[in-house]
C-alpha positions, 0 to 999 in steps of 0.5 A: 347236516342231514338231521334224520327227519321224519315226515309228520304232516304236511308234504313229504319231503322226497331226495330222488338221488340218480345218476341220470335223469331226463334229458341225459342217458335216455333210456327205460329207468331214467324214464320211469324216475321221470315219470315217477317223481312227476307223479308223485309231486302230482299227489303233493309230495315234495319231491327234488332230484339230486343228479349227476352232471354228465351232457351238461358243461358245468353244475346246474340247479333249477330248484327242481333238480340239482345237477351236481354230481359227478359221475366216474365208471372205473378204478384201478388200485395202481393207476395214480391217475383213475385214483386222482379221478374216483377222490375227487369225485367221490370228495365232490359228491358226498360235500353236494350231498351235505349241502344239497341235504343242509337246504331241503332237509329230505323226510328220507332218500331215495336211490332210483341208481347209483352207478358212478355216483357212489352208494357212500351218500347212501351211507351217509344218510343211514350215518344221520339216521335219515331213511334210505329206500331203493328202486331197483330197474337194472342189476346193479343190486346183484354186485354193489360191492363193485361200488368204486365207494367202497371199493378204494376203502377194499381194495389196495395197490399192488406195491407197496410204496403205494399203498403206503402212501394211498391208505395214509391218503384216505386216512388224512382227508377221513381225519378231516371229514371231508371224505365219508368212509361207506359203512354196510348198507340196509337193502330192507326198503328195497323195491324192484321193478319185477319179480324177476330182477328180486329173484336175482338178487335173492340169488347173488346173497343180497338181503332182499326176500321182503323186497316189494315188487312194483311193476312200471306203469304209463300214462293210458291217456297220453298212450292212446289206443288207436285202431289200425287199418288193414293189412299194415305191415308197418314194422316198430322197434324203439329202443337204443341201438345196443347189441344185447337189445337184439335189432339184428335179430328184428331185420333179419326177420324183416329180410325173411318177410320180404324174401317170402312175398311180403314185399310191403312190410316196413321197419321203422327203427327209432333210437340213438346208440352210445356205440358208434361202431355197432349203429354203422354194423347195423345200417352195413347190415340193411345195406347187405341184405337189400333192405334200404327201401323197408328200413327208416332210421330215426335217430334218437326221439323225443318222449314228446314225440314216441306216442304219435311213432306209435300212432303210425306203426303196427306191430312192435318187434321187441328182440331184446336177447339180455334179461330185459329189468321190465320194459316201458317201451312195451307197456307203451306199444301195448296202450297204443294200440300196438300187437307186440312180437318180442322176446319174453327175457328177465321181467318180460316174461311177467309183460306178455303172454304168449297168444293172448296179449303177444307173441313170444319168439325165441332170442336171436331166433329171426326165422320164428320171428318171422312166422310170428308177424307172418302170422299177424299178418294173414289173420286180422282177427288174430292181429284185434285179439291181441291188440285189444289184450295188451290194451288190456293188460296196461289198463289193469295192472299196468297204470302210472296212477297204481304205481305211483300210488303204490310207492307213495304208501311205502315212502309214506311208511318208511318215512313216519 
């Protein structure tokens, strides 16, 4: 069981808890989590990851990554099936968490994204005096009260007889100590990937005014700066094919460019999708605009191949619609010598400086996006200035070494 032990000498023993961890469900925060884990290990800390069984046939454990946790993303108090699924998930995950902590005896719990696996694990750690730290790289903290592990205790079925059965079952399971009822969480030790994320959490009433802001960092050696040939018009989009990512704006902007005489312009769309209907819509859009010869779909690209993909292109189009937490893709592209044309939504505004290290357009404004791209096509000197300043931005403020060092110091303070 958790003992609430504190780090004194030797490596810091960190248990990282995340609902997904590479290679499962690859997105920005999963990649960032993996980079931080490996960075802490290189600095001599002992780090193990407790994550979900998503995309694996059964529980797995390689001594470093423990894929033991179950995922549940919805619950209805009046649905017997969903109630049973959530209870099973809670009992299973709490048991797995306790077993993991008995074997590893961590100095602290470092939670990256609890959505679907439950914050009850953090509550268990708090109960036994083990410090808990959160790294927030999306919007889950703004509405954490919707966590299923909390809702099953707070919400009750509408029908009286089901309500009685439900409350009796919860009381019995708690009495048998197979189900922990989560208590109030302490978010004092929270780190945000951007100031924008922190401010949104504060606006929602979360007590995180003293939280740290730790921007993403990347490996500037892996993502090396490359010179680009004059007159290049090779555009690149990297990310998941989802509506809020704004891929349709990039395609519309490409159509404007081609129609205005930039017939050598091309766009590579690199990324998979968990929404086949939207991907089909995007492909149909390319066809209806007669851009088949100008657009290439690569599908999912492994992390190992992304660096070479940047080398083959000149401009990153970042057309996001939603409030981006803080984009790793933008940093990787800047480091690799691509000019960035994008929307400064959410945390992206903390990276992009219009006319200095990027060109910024309003979300879903294809005409403005096309105008920004045409400016770079027609002014080689300005194109190179944007690229050089982008690389300088990353070198000065967004190295992975800086990020990991800041996190390490913060975790040591908490564990001590």
